[in-house]
C-alpha positions as CSV (number, residue, x, y, z in Angstrom):
1,M,-46.5,-47.2,201.9
2,S,-46.7,-50.3,204.0
3,F,-44.9,-51.5,207.4
4,A,-45.6,-55.1,206.9
5,I,-41.6,-55.9,206.6
6,F,-41.7,-54.4,210.4
7,N,-41.0,-57.4,213.0
8,E,-41.4,-56.3,216.9
9,T,-39.4,-58.4,218.8
10,Y,-36.5,-58.2,216.0
11,Y,-36.8,-54.2,216.4
12,L,-36.7,-54.1,219.8
13,S,-33.9,-56.7,220.6
14,N,-31.6,-54.6,218.3
15,Y,-32.7,-50.9,219.6
16,P,-32.3,-51.3,223.6
17,D,-32.9,-47.9,223.7
18,V,-36.3,-48.1,222.2
19,Q,-37.3,-51.2,224.5
20,A,-36.4,-49.0,227.4
21,A,-38.6,-46.0,226.0
22,V,-41.3,-48.6,225.6
23,N,-41.0,-50.0,229.1
24,A,-41.2,-46.5,230.1
25,R,-44.2,-46.1,228.4
26,I,-42.3,-43.0,226.3
27,V,-43.6,-44.6,223.0
28,S,-46.2,-47.8,223.1
29,S,-44.5,-50.0,221.0
30,G,-41.4,-50.2,218.6
31,L,-43.4,-49.8,215.6
32,D,-45.2,-46.6,217.1
33,H,-41.2,-45.4,217.5
34,F,-40.0,-46.3,213.7
35,R,-42.8,-44.7,212.5
36,N,-42.8,-41.4,213.9
37,I,-38.8,-41.5,214.7
38,G,-37.0,-44.8,213.7
39,I,-37.8,-44.4,210.1
40,T,-36.3,-40.8,209.9
41,E,-33.3,-41.6,212.0
42,G,-32.4,-44.2,209.5
43,R,-32.6,-47.1,211.8
44,T,-32.9,-50.3,209.3
45,L,-32.5,-53.3,212.2
46,V,-36.4,-53.8,211.5
47,S,-36.8,-57.6,210.2
48,P,-34.3,-60.6,209.7
49,A,-36.3,-60.5,206.3
50,F,-34.5,-57.7,205.4
51,D,-30.5,-56.0,205.0
52,E,-30.0,-52.7,204.3
53,Q,-26.3,-53.1,202.4
54,T,-28.1,-55.9,199.8
55,Y,-30.8,-53.8,198.7
56,L,-29.1,-50.4,198.4
57,A,-26.3,-53.0,196.7
58,R,-29.1,-54.4,194.2
59,N,-30.9,-51.1,193.7
60,P,-28.0,-48.5,192.7
61,D,-30.4,-46.1,191.8
62,V,-31.8,-46.2,195.7
63,A,-27.8,-45.9,196.5
64,E,-28.0,-43.1,194.8
65,A,-31.1,-41.1,196.3
66,V,-29.8,-42.4,199.6
67,R,-26.5,-40.7,199.0
68,N,-28.4,-37.7,197.7
69,G,-30.5,-37.2,201.1
70,I,-33.6,-37.8,199.1
71,F,-34.5,-41.3,201.4
72,K,-32.8,-41.9,204.9
73,S,-32.0,-45.6,204.5
74,G,-32.7,-48.1,201.6
75,L,-35.7,-49.4,204.2
76,Q,-37.5,-46.2,203.7
77,H,-37.6,-46.2,200.1
78,F,-38.5,-50.2,200.5
79,I,-41.2,-49.7,202.5
80,I,-42.5,-46.0,200.8
81,S,-42.2,-47.7,197.2
82,G,-39.9,-50.7,196.7
83,E,-41.8,-53.3,198.1
84,A,-44.7,-52.6,195.6
85,E,-42.4,-52.3,192.6
86,G,-41.1,-55.9,193.8
87,R,-38.0,-55.0,195.2
88,S,-36.2,-57.4,197.8
89,G,-34.4,-56.9,200.6
90,I,-33.5,-60.2,201.8
91,P,-30.3,-61.1,202.8
92,T,-27.9,-62.2,199.9
93,E,-28.0,-65.7,201.7
94,G,-31.5,-65.7,201.0
95,P,-33.7,-66.0,198.0
96,N,-34.9,-63.4,195.5
97,P,-38.6,-63.5,196.1
98,T,-39.1,-63.8,192.5
99,T,-37.6,-66.7,192.2
100,F,-40.9,-67.8,193.8
101,F,-43.5,-66.9,191.8
102,N,-45.3,-69.1,190.0
103,E,-45.2,-68.4,186.3
104,K,-47.7,-71.5,185.3
105,A,-50.3,-70.5,188.0
106,Y,-50.4,-66.7,187.2
107,L,-50.8,-67.6,183.3
108,L,-53.4,-70.2,184.2
109,S,-55.9,-67.6,185.9
110,N,-54.9,-65.2,183.5
111,I,-55.8,-65.6,180.2
112,D,-55.5,-62.5,178.5
113,V,-51.8,-62.0,180.2
114,A,-51.2,-65.7,178.7
115,T,-52.5,-64.1,175.3
116,Q,-50.0,-61.1,175.8
117,V,-46.8,-63.4,176.7
118,R,-47.6,-65.5,173.8
119,L,-47.5,-62.4,171.0
120,G,-44.5,-61.0,172.8
121,T,-45.8,-58.1,174.4
122,F,-44.5,-59.6,177.7
123,K,-41.5,-61.5,177.7
124,S,-43.1,-63.4,180.9
125,G,-46.5,-63.7,183.3
126,L,-43.8,-62.2,185.8
127,E,-42.8,-59.4,183.8
128,H,-46.4,-58.7,183.3
129,Y,-47.4,-58.7,187.1
130,Q,-44.3,-56.4,187.9
131,K,-44.7,-53.7,185.3
132,V,-48.9,-54.1,185.4
133,G,-50.4,-57.2,187.1
134,Y,-49.7,-56.3,191.0
135,A,-51.2,-52.7,189.7
136,E,-54.5,-54.2,188.5
137,G,-54.9,-56.2,191.9
138,R,-54.3,-59.0,190.1
139,I,-53.4,-62.2,192.7
140,G,-49.3,-63.2,192.5
141,F,-48.9,-66.8,193.1
142,F,-45.4,-67.7,195.4
143,D,-44.7,-71.2,196.3
144,G,-41.7,-73.6,197.7
145,S,-40.4,-76.5,196.8
146,A,-40.3,-80.3,198.7
147,A,-37.7,-78.4,200.9
148,S,-37.6,-75.6,203.9
149,D,-37.9,-72.7,202.3
150,V,-38.1,-68.9,203.0
151,I,-41.1,-67.3,200.7
152,T,-41.3,-63.8,200.3
153,A,-44.6,-62.4,198.2
154,F,-44.7,-58.9,197.2
155,G,-48.0,-57.3,195.2
156,A,-51.6,-56.0,196.1
157,R,-53.2,-59.5,196.0
158,T,-50.5,-62.7,196.6
159,Q,-51.3,-66.7,197.3
160,I,-48.4,-68.0,199.1
161,Y,-47.7,-71.8,199.5
162,G,-44.4,-73.0,201.5
163,V,-45.0,-76.3,199.5
164,D,-44.6,-77.3,195.5
165,V,-47.1,-76.0,193.6
166,T,-47.8,-77.1,189.8
167,S,-51.0,-75.3,189.3
168,V,-53.5,-73.3,190.3
169,V,-56.4,-71.8,189.2
170,V,-58.5,-68.7,190.3
171,D,-61.9,-67.6,188.5
172,N,-62.9,-64.3,187.9
173,A,-64.4,-63.4,191.4
174,G,-60.7,-64.0,192.3
175,E,-61.8,-67.8,194.1
176,T,-59.4,-70.5,194.2
177,Y,-61.0,-73.9,192.6
178,D,-58.2,-76.0,191.2
179,I,-54.9,-76.6,193.0
180,R,-52.5,-79.1,192.2
181,T,-49.0,-79.6,194.5
182,T,-46.1,-82.0,194.4
183,S,-45.4,-82.1,197.7
184,V,-47.4,-81.5,201.1
185,G,-44.7,-80.2,203.7
186,N,-43.9,-82.9,205.1
187,N,-40.5,-82.7,207.0
188,E,-40.3,-78.7,206.0
189,I,-40.5,-76.0,207.9
190,D,-41.2,-73.0,205.7
191,T,-40.8,-69.1,206.3
192,L,-43.6,-67.8,204.2
193,I,-43.3,-63.6,204.2
194,G,-46.0,-61.6,203.8
195,G,-45.6,-58.3,201.7
196,A,-47.4,-54.8,201.5
197,G,-50.7,-56.0,199.8
198,Q,-53.5,-58.7,200.7
199,D,-51.7,-61.6,201.6
200,E,-53.6,-65.4,201.6
201,F,-51.6,-67.5,203.2
202,V,-52.3,-71.2,202.1
203,L,-51.8,-74.4,204.0
204,G,-53.9,-76.9,202.6
205,Y,-57.2,-76.4,200.4
206,G,-60.6,-78.0,200.2
207,R,-62.8,-79.9,198.1
208,L,-62.5,-79.2,194.5
209,P,-66.2,-78.5,192.3
210,T,-66.1,-82.6,191.0
211,T,-65.9,-83.9,194.7
212,T,-67.8,-84.9,197.8
213,A,-67.7,-85.0,201.5
214,F,-63.7,-84.8,202.4
215,A,-62.3,-86.2,199.3
216,G,-60.1,-83.7,197.1
217,T,-59.4,-81.9,201.0
218,Q,-54.9,-81.6,201.1
219,A,-53.9,-80.6,204.7
220,F,-50.6,-78.9,204.6
221,Y,-47.4,-80.1,207.1
222,L,-49.3,-83.0,208.9
223,N,-46.2,-85.5,208.3
224,S,-47.8,-89.3,208.9
225,K,-44.4,-90.1,210.7
226,D,-44.8,-86.9,213.2
227,S,-47.3,-85.4,215.5
228,G,-45.3,-83.0,216.9
229,S,-43.4,-79.8,215.3
230,D,-40.5,-80.9,212.8
231,D,-42.8,-80.0,210.0
232,Y,-45.1,-76.3,210.0
233,A,-45.2,-72.8,208.6
234,F,-43.5,-69.8,210.3
235,I,-45.5,-66.7,208.6
236,L,-44.0,-63.3,209.3
237,N,-46.0,-60.0,208.0
238,F,-49.3,-61.0,209.0
239,E,-51.7,-57.4,209.1
240,D,-54.6,-57.5,211.0
241,G,-57.8,-57.1,208.7
242,K,-55.8,-57.5,205.3
243,D,-54.3,-61.2,205.5
244,T,-56.2,-64.5,205.8
245,I,-54.4,-68.3,205.9
246,V,-56.4,-70.9,204.6
247,L,-56.4,-74.1,205.9
248,S,-58.4,-77.7,205.1
249,G,-60.9,-79.3,206.9
250,P,-63.5,-77.5,208.8
251,P,-62.7,-75.0,212.0
252,S,-63.4,-78.4,214.1
253,Q,-60.5,-79.6,213.4
254,Y,-58.0,-77.2,214.4
255,I,-57.3,-75.3,218.0
256,L,-55.8,-71.9,218.1
257,V,-53.6,-70.9,220.9
258,P,-52.4,-67.2,221.5
259,Q,-49.2,-66.9,223.2
260,G,-49.1,-63.3,224.2
261,S,-45.9,-63.8,226.1
262,T,-43.9,-65.0,223.0
263,G,-46.2,-62.5,220.1
264,R,-46.9,-65.5,218.3
265,Y,-50.0,-67.5,217.4
266,L,-49.8,-71.5,216.7
267,I,-52.1,-73.4,215.2
268,Y,-52.8,-77.5,215.8
269,T,-54.7,-80.2,214.9
270,T,-57.2,-80.8,217.6
271,S,-57.1,-83.7,219.7
272,N,-59.8,-85.5,217.2
273,S,-58.6,-84.6,214.4
274,N,-59.0,-86.8,211.3
275,L,-57.0,-84.9,208.8
276,G,-54.3,-87.3,209.5
277,K,-52.3,-86.6,213.0
278,Q,-54.0,-85.4,216.0
279,S,-52.4,-82.6,218.0
280,D,-50.0,-81.6,215.4
281,L,-48.9,-78.1,215.1
282,V,-49.5,-76.6,211.7
283,A,-48.4,-73.2,211.7
284,V,-46.7,-70.5,213.7
285,I,-47.9,-66.9,213.0
286,D,-45.4,-63.9,214.7
287,G,-47.4,-61.2,216.0
288,N,-49.7,-62.2,217.7
289,P,-52.6,-61.5,215.2
290,D,-56.1,-61.4,216.6
291,L,-57.8,-64.5,214.1
292,A,-61.1,-65.2,214.0
293,I,-62.9,-68.1,211.6
294,L,-64.2,-66.1,208.4
295,N,-66.6,-68.6,206.9
296,P,-68.4,-70.7,210.1
297,V,-71.4,-70.9,207.9
298,D,-69.7,-72.6,204.7
299,A,-66.6,-74.6,206.4
300,L,-68.5,-77.7,206.1
301,K,-69.1,-77.2,202.7
302,S,-66.4,-76.1,201.0
303,G,-64.2,-78.3,203.0
304,Y,-61.4,-75.5,204.1
305,T,-61.4,-73.0,207.0
306,R,-60.0,-69.3,206.4
307,L,-59.0,-67.4,209.1
308,G,-58.1,-63.4,209.5
């Protein structure tokens, strides 16, 4: 069971009675209310990334279970098991999360799966991931295009890119060591939505093993013609203590700005950044997470910064 889909601001704005209860300190938060009361009341307005009627229409078995009283809502099913099964509740005008699954990256990082697909055991890497791979803890790769995208990931472990990725290779230890992209986020505002598992939001990458110095690093969303907020990643469902964010370059190239009043966390390049643009917005993280640098010792050596 995961409440990763839950958006505090969205829930409170749609249920003023809950907002009043929070203000009166009857409940500690919207999430506290939803977990203990709202979910059994059948409340479903928890995120712009979930639409109850769309979910039921896409999943008639769930609709039947709701009619029979097994679940209070399609959302309850989604939280208990649907998300882990790869089911989607994104509104009809939004994309299906499987659309952004990177088949090539999954097969390159799982040679045994590529063999099974070749032999016909599975029709595709996506089929393997949905039926077996996510439960085995294999990394699912989700990427976008050279335009603005809304990308939803699912599975126990994921890497989420807003840009167009042609190839990602991960070794047996789970370390990414080769990334190829055809876009770098220029003029894009990508919405990256984490799932119930351990999500890694990739906003750039460090040196590849064959390179030296800062060669081979690539930061995303740093348009050479823009030093403002025309391109960035908007991250939803970031879970403290579980999810991570990867940035290109060492920690000294970035400044982290928590905004408690808006419930968001901003990441900018510093005023002396040598990544391409100074004081440029790279990411907006919903939920104002408690971010810290996870690799302070080897950040210079690796050429990237990991936050979590």
